[in-house]
MIGU-390236 format. One record per residue: x, y negated, z negated of N, C-alpha, C in turn. Coordinates in steps of 0.001 Angstrom, whole numbers, plus 500000, padded with zeros to 6 digits. Atoms other than C-alpha are relative to their C-alpha. Last residue first. Layout:
BEGIN
XYZXYZXYZ...
***
This chain:
BEGIN
499542500158498617882891249083379786498768499662500840501074500530499223882783249127376030500486499790501416499747501313499465885335251391374445498827499574500880499519499980498664883861254293372493500231498584500531501056500059499022883547253716368789500581500040501370499477500226498675885924254861366047498828500005500994499935498810499163884224254525362713500444499630501395500309500164498568884532251999359955500054501316500679501425499763499738884202252639356221499638499886501460500609499053500927887871253092355293498546500328500309500185500419501360889384251468358344499291501011499170501406500328500223888875252264362071499716499480498580500304501327499423892669252076362684498523499597499815501467500056500003893238254968360291499574498646500513500566498719500295896890256134360553498481500024499958499327498831499392898738253349362329499141501255499813500037500114498544896456250351361701500571501232500657501400499810499592895880251458358090499957499973501513500353498589500172899622251909357507498560500272500474499326499190498951900410248500358973499601501424499929500535500374498687897829246680356876500596500834501108501316499318499882898874248592353750499385499722501348499648498637499745902465247435354311498699500835500163499819499909498590901005243959354530500513501364500457501208500315499259899572244152351064500202500210501486500950498895500204902582245917349501498751499770500855499429498835499348905121243426350880499011501192499952500229500127498573902876240508349989500556501199500721501452499912499703902732241655346337499782499910501503500366498786499283906427242509346090498547500015500424499336499978498678907650239031345174499620501163500849500769500920499143905071238882342364500590500017501382499409501332499937906758241911340854499149499198500944498768499857499210905904245495339829500750498668500057499269498794500424903273245711337080501255500276500822499840499805501438901717242253337153500961501142499647499335501147500613902189241128340744500298500244498534498591499986499565901348244611342049500796498868499385499302498865500693898208244769339908501457500038500418499775500324501398897077241310341046500739501099499285499096501185500142897602241955344758500301499738498502498594499539499671896140245505344682500988498832499787499517499210501168893005244178342859501447500457500272499860500808501171892411241467345447500598500729498812498804500854499758893158243788348375500215499059498803498802499218500129890666246323347012501261499205500159499807499692501418887932243748346485501240500836499752499649501215500749888359242335349972500288500297498537498618500320499715888400245807351571500461498763499249499124499054500663885175246802349876501456499640500178500093500234501445883353243663350985500937500901499218499365501255500268884656243874354545499978499720498500498511499786499982883731247534354677500758498745499652499594499430501263880164246773353606501511500228499900500241500956501086879927244394356599500337500608498620500895499320500952881609246686359158499823499087498809501280499856499344883131244973362201498971500637499104500404501260499386886622245458360817498791500210500922500585499649498706886723248597358720499471498780500681501364499509500158887489248238355027499368500496501261499990498908500943891274248048355508498571500552499852499451498791499351890991245918358663499946501195499052500977499586498989888654243387356979500474501270500734501131499386500693890884243282353883498973500489501024499600498655500494893963242720356000498838500698499323499933499182498793892152239829357693500437501408499639501378499642499656891271238462354275499935500848501266500421499006500966894921238621353223498542500422500301499271498736499694895962236877356390499557501129499058500583499409498778893293234200355888500629501297500356501265499387500344894353233509352292499399500705501205499766498896500915897946232951353372498720500733499650499198498971499389897106230815356429500159501234499090500779499027499270894210228795355126500789501189500459500413498875500895896257227044352479499240501064500739499533498714499498898072224959355122499564501194499150500365499710498589896292221582354906500468501399500495499148500783499114896202221328351125499752500525501414500081499698498573893919222482348292501040499142500718498907500546499187893867222786344512499674500284501449499982501466500237891525223501341589501070499329500836498636500480500028892492227192341887500141498508499742499110499118500729889154228825341003501424499412499853500403499918501401886702226131341924500952500821499196499808501264500700888585225372345125499653500024498559498581500213500128888805228989346202500267498687499245499490499096501054885110229602345533501450499779499735500499500519501302884157226481347543500506500883498838499228501248500324886439227597350379499516499396498689498681499639500565885016231125350289500827498772499640500267499517501372881530229664350803501300500445499331500336501164500809882802227715353823499729500351498541498717500673500275884458230823355243499791498790499158499372499216501011881090232565354869501368499452499632500637500394501262879556229690356826500565500795498854499347501186500477882177230358359531499346499489498711498606499746500411881003233926359895500694498772499475500019499224501237877325232984359824501430500264499521500489500843501070877715230263362474500111500700498630498978500981500296879918232387364702499547499112498847498871499301500622877486235272364528501066499085499613500387499714501376874544232933365225501118500683499252499904501305500723876326231608368352499675500210498539498591500315500199876856235205369513500172498701499212499452499076500979873207236036368975501448499708499711500509500392501363872025232905370728500559500904498940499293501215500341874241233692373763499552499513498596498679499685500465872915237279373780500762498726499584499228501188499600869257236223373978501441500154499466499240500672501071867802239717373662500774498845500590500560501330500378865173240545376287500767499320498876501178499795500871865775244274376727499445498720499434501052499469499139868013243630379739498718500247499159500470501150499146870242241380377504498776500496500843500796500879500910870484244178374877499459498842500826501273499309500236871602246626377646499079499108499123500806500023498765874225244169378747498645500655499840500570501289499740875441243479375203499143499955501272499986500142498517875876247118374290499360498692500382499880498667499415876553248202370675500102499906501501498698499422500333877351244737369273500182501365500665498986500642499193874382243244371100501396500588499752500210499501498635872053245776369517501038499418500951499479498596499947873491245032366076499805500604501410498534500033500104873013241291366644500576501411500083499490500460498698869449241816367904501525499939499961500101498837499123868749243815364735500485499668501411498921499086500407870027240851362695500002501267500862498756500496499412867808238503364675501168500893499665500048499808498519864763240640363878501272499508500657500685501047499270865684240838360213500031500283501508501468500023500104866423244002358215499270498933500791500671498698499969870042245185358557498495499871500206499535499154498886871925242009359508499176501272500135500282500711498722869894239664357269500357500897501186501434499906499732869863242112354336499718499354501393500321498618499663873633242483354555498541500156500307499519499759498620874070238709354706499664501449500427500832500709499061871869238238351610500389500244501447501269499272499956873697240949349710499074499334500993499737498731499330877058239327350561498715500822500102499789500284498625875823235831349646500230501311500807501276500478499426874350236912346341500196499809501509500963498845499932877425238992345432498716499547500659499583499092498952879855236134346274499020501149500181500138500719498700878009233534344218500301500973501148501416500100499729877664235998341256499755499319501370500542498685499649881303236976341343498504499926500407499482499704498624882355233327341461499494501364500440500732500892499076880127232603338445500429500267501398501327499374499748881569235705336625499118499130500922499850498710499344885027234149337171498673500729500206500002500091498563884294230488336478500017501371500680501318499996499494883261231182332858499971499902501556500681501310500094886726232125331791498722500011500804500775500317498824887819235716331145499364498656499814500715501256500071890552236621328675499321499791501346500104500703498738891977240058327973499098498764499832498925500996499889893046241248324519499961499231501275498785499404500626889714242888323808501100498982499987500417498617499839887337241129326189501210500841499513499013498977500243887656237547325130499395501386500120500559498928500764885496234815326647501092501092499850499281498709499891886659231426327777499347501059499124500409499074501076884701228208328484500716501349500238498973499041500187886451225596330644499668500877498792499303500055501331883354223691331665500943501168499849500333498850500830882602223798335442500749499905498688500941500348501111882603220359337072499704501104499002500580498804500565885807221004339053499009499619498853500893500315501139887247218388341355499269501254499545501415499732499695890015219926343522499112499656498813500689499336501118893436218372343048498519500071500264501055500731500637894980217549346378499407500827498849501011499232500661898305218702347819498985499118499307499858499745501445900283216520350169498878500850499477499450498700500299900284216917353941500155500310498512498682499978500540897964214058354834500476501413499595500115499943501467894313213375355430501348500006499328500996500896500529894133212232359054499920499972498490499851501367499497897329213662360522499074499017499286498711500522500381897494216876358444500144498514500377500079500269501477893783217526358813501313499384499522500882501177500116894191217191362593499827499627498551499175501204499763897207219491362397499119498722500014499079500217501106895178222213360742500819498755500185500701500325501221892226221932363131501007499651498888500646501275499831894321221803366343499350499570498650498958501052500099896550224617365159499404498628500088499530500020501395893504226836364532501050498925499794501000500783500793892058225856367914500421499933498512499863501393499667895217227077369605499074499117499201498743500382500638895062230415367801500246498542500252500270500222501442891412230692368769501226499633499248500736501300500169892372230135372424499712499743498534498970501046499956894908232978372197499371498625499835499259499983501247892096235278371058501107498925499956500836500541501078889831234189373909500790499982498655500206501466499872892488234637376560499232499429498840499929500680501314893655238067375299499703498506500055498666500273500591892552240104378312499882499171498775499376498797500654889450240024380452501343499565499449498575499830499608887682236716381241500556501132499200499909499037498914883887237037380989501403500245500456500525498705500423883712235436377571500109501060501059498980498967499860886088232619378512499423501410499735499523499995498590883437229953379206500975501148500250501082499483499126881797230806375862500442500137501459499904498579499760885037230410373935498975500541500971498671499469499680885811226664373836499982501475500422499227500841499147882612224574373781501367500558500437500728500629498940879949226889372438500934499258500993500538499046498998882064229266370373499419499294501189498921499222499438884223226641368651499504500976501073499309500852499032881236224357368224501127500732500626500841500026498815879248227172366543500667499129501114499911498684499321882144227760364134499168500016501306498682499940499354882372224030363312500122501329500747500108500834498803878603224058362680501344499935500734500779499263499020879024226965360253499845499244501305499136498954499467881813225112358479499250500815501021498954500645499192879595222036358055500887501023500660500592500574498808876616224101356882501036499391500957500362498892499087878628226282354504499395499452501290498796499415499400880247223202352976499669501114500961499331500969499094877016221291352492501185500615500663500845500142498828875109224285351052500698499071500982499985498732499231877922225161348632499235499849501289498685499848499450878400221598347425500100501227500883499795501053498957874664221137346997501315500124500640500827499641498825874297224485345204500146498969501115499374498875499286877246223710342898499213500388501238498760500466499433875830220347341907500655501062500854500354500825498845872355221789341378501220499439500721500413499048498998873724224566339099499660499158501288498832499309499394875625221971337078499597500905501156499387498978500850872491219875336516501173500693500708500339498643499677872037216805338664500570500963498976501161499549500700872185213416337009499551501411500291501184500019499163874512212139339663498754500297499218500669501284499989877338211134337328498667499947500776500862500062498817878641214509336326499217498715499953501443499839500209881281213886333679499252499886501302500745501062500615884893214308334702498566500292499832501024499316500786886766217510335379499204498938499212499330499122500925888844216177338263499015500794499239498582500146499807886631213556339823500706500821498955499149499110500736882941214336340144501420499797500401499410500618501153880738211429341232500934500799499163500958499909501117878386213262343565500600499467498690501114500841499658880444212089346566498902500017498911499658501421500318883464213615344854498873499062500312499980500153501461881807217062344858500351498565499603501387499906500502880924216812348556499950499817498523500717501222499740884418215549349434498564500002499506499439501030500888886046218472347670499317498692500233500506499752501297883695220902349438500507498931499001501437500357499991884490219381352785499401500169498618500070501462500003888207219529352036498535499531500004499573500434501319888008223210351069499940498475499863501070499852500988885925223877354183500378499529498614500839501170499853888659222512356437498855500049498949499235501138500558890931225223355072499190498743500087499966499891501479888304227918355685500728498837499375501351500404500419887822226662359235499881500128498493500031501466500101891613226819359576498603499525499646499098500455501029891853230556358846499828498485499757500685499801501245888782231300360979500862499514498793500379501342500436890598229849364012499292500060498627498927500567500802892269233260364264499680498591499533500073501448499970889006234784365516500984499393499015499457500467501276889773238396366248500116498499500087499046501098499933887433239286369088500464499701498587498701499348500087885529242586369517501147498957500171499179500282498832882617240341370616501311500812500080500782500340498804879747241324368270500906499961501256501077499021499773881445243195365422499174499732501265499400498808499354884579241084365770498902501005500329499592500292498621882618237886365126500537501222500699501170500396499245880745239090362018500355499735501456500854498887499655883738241038360697498823499598500882499344499224498972886183238131360746499098501085500518499952500815498820883706236023358815500665500651501162501307499915499315882993238859356438499974499154501230500017498848499098886696238996355661498726500140500734499225500316498833886530235434354285500025501163501001500758501020499258883724236299351918500733499623501275501162499359499343885531239492350920499213499032500830499510499324498798888794237614350273498842500677500725499653501031498982887019235275347867500440500667501318501251500617499592885380238139345992500222498958501068500652499122498996888702239976345974498694499459500481499360500158498704890413237127344219499298500771501055500246501408499618887819237260341426500657499667501329501372500044499531887878241073341338499620498572500457500048499415498701891682240937341054498579499987500639499435500913499025891611238515338157499911500522501427500889501192499953889183240723336218500548499006501012501252499516499321891198243834337080499052498826500171499747500062498567894394241936336136498856500557500863499869501402499559893045241254332679500197499906501498501352500617499984891778244848332221500103498535500493500781499356498925895178246281333161498615499379500128499443500607498733897010243764330953499222500609501198500522501354499898894743244818328064500464499318501238501380499915499595895551248459328744499367498621500144500087499615498585899277247810328708498566500046500470499665498597499737898946246021325382499892500248501494501026499112499502898910242215325211500511501435500150
***
């Protein structure tokens, strides 16, 4: 490949990675935008989602890249797996908020954040105990069709992943900006007490934010499985840290910022791996995290807001 072909190839790969990171970053953004809470359990919800998606595909008779036995077309199989995984992960998110975090909402300090770290360990170690620590091959019903763009190669999974991510991101943006519940979420994010006095059910809004954020983690889990064809009990940590960096880079609490940050981190990772060294990819990514926190803590699209009091 020429240098330009390598650039095109890594741009394609970076956009695919970035789509996954954007979906995960949206989960951080949804919760932080309402509660100013970094939900570290999000890492493990994503990991659980990969196993849910794997089980959903296997229940439809798909093992490895075997023939679809259910009679459903490929689109139907993917929609069922996506819907099942997003629903289960969304319900896990609601359970975390309802049973673990709601009681701590009035407690000042890092109690809620520390609790999410504990929940993350509970989820990951539960999977380790009940499923095992070995890696699992993710069933993949998508045919391995490849397209050539000059000297670069793109397989059919990549535009499919872009399409899934774009539809979900646009849908979430529409929900937050244009629906009644979305407006209630924005009001709660600005001032929860004033929103409550205006008749907004703040508890319902927070529960919805956790459901949507965790559902995005479920969608990212399906995308991850289809792309890498692999999962294990600790995959959430690396992907989650990159998604968190993406959320901070774009402006945590900002939906378009999470999308932009995810795509940028994906491209930065692939370009660094190709043109510098794979060993330097994490150094560059987390250096960006530090620099953003030091020099522009609001992120690229975020804005500094007054502290809530």
